[in-house]
N, C-alpha and C positions, 0 to 999 in steps of 0.2 A: 430530360435533366441536362444542364451545362458542368462539364466539371467545374469549372467554379464557383456553382451553387452549394453543388456536391460537398466539395470542399468546405467551404463558408458553413454550412451544416453542421458538419463536422467538429468543425472549430468550433461553433457557436455552441453544440451540446459539451464540449470537452469543457468548454471556460465557465458553463454557466453548471455542470458536475463539480468541479472544484470549487468555485465559488461558492456554492455552496455548502458545501461538505467545509472549507475553513470556516465559513461562517458559525458552521454549529458547533463546532470543534472551540473556535472563540468564545461561545458562550458558555460553553463546560468550565470554561478561566483552567486548563487545566495547564498553563505553560508549558504548552509542546506543540511543535512545528509540526503540519502535514506529512514533514519526511521520516520524521522522527517516529509518527503513527506507523509509517506504510513497514518501519525499519521492524516494530514491535509486532507487527502481524507475521509481516516472513519469518521470524524469531519462533513465534507460536504456534506457525503451519508447517513450517520446515525443520524438524527434529535435528538434533546434531548441527546447528548451523554455525559456521563460521568469519569471521569477517570477511575472508576472500568470496565466501557463497554472496556474501550480499552485498560485496563489490558486483560481484558479476549478474545477478539478480536488477540491480538497480541502475547497470552500465555505468557507475563511475569510479573512481579509481581510488586503490587504497588510504592512501591520506584521507580524502573526504570523508572516507565510511569510518577510519578510525577516531578524526576529531568530531563523527556524527553517535558513534558508539560510547566515546569515552565520556562526552555529554551524560550519555541515558546511563551510564557507569554510576556518573556524581548525582545523578538526580534518582539515583538506586530503583531504576525502573527494571535494567538487566544487569547479569553478572556474568564474569567468564569461569569457565571452571576447564578441568582438563581434557583435552578429547580422548578417550580409550581408543580412539580408531587413529590416532594420529599423534606423536608423542611432540612433534612438531608445532603442534596448532592448540588452538583451544576453542572449545566451541561454547557456543551463548546460549542461556537459558534466565530467560523471564525472572526477574521478582516480582514480590507479592503487593507490590504496588504495581508493578506493568501488566499484571494479569488485572487487577481494577481498573484503572485507564482503560484499556482494551475493553474490558466488560461494559463502560460509561460509551465508549465509541462506539458498541457493537449495538446500541441502541439510535445513534446519526446514522448508523448504515441502514439497517431497517427505513426510518425515518424519508431517508434520501430516497431510498427506493422504491418506495411506496407513492412519493410524489412522482419521481421519474417513470413510474410503469401506468399511474393514473389514465386509464382510457386506453391502453393498450392491453388487448386481448393477449392470452398464452401463447395462441399461433403466434401472432406478430412477435412477440418478445422471443419466442425461440428462432425465428429468420432472421432477427434483431443481431443476437446473438452468436449465430451460426455464421453470416454476413462480418458481422466486427472481427469475429474471432479472427477468419478468415483475410483481410485487410488485419491485423495484426501480424500475422504470420510473413507476407508478402512485404510488410516494410521493418520485420525485425530480422523476418529471415527466417529455413523453416529450420 
């Protein structure tokens, strides 16, 4: 397989996945952007998350992340609280509203994963995941 065909296949997969997720999020009419969903998921997954942690994980500058977090705070989806480990920073926590949105989104994740993995064996999926993880490390750095 040519290098260009391989890259085209990866771009098509990434675009199709992103598009399907966006379509499904829009159907829920939550009024939330996919990047906001990513932030909510990070906050849920990584306890004691700070704005700096999110900026590093998303590879975004602090000003962008601050605007994004302020929008989520205004929507009452997250809140800031004192960070007991570092008095100079605040950690982020999901509100009840943020948890509710992620519960609705989790249904989308399951639905999209089922469509994505249809007719793919467990062995093929394991191989794909291992290779995709390796490729990601190659691009992002170890």
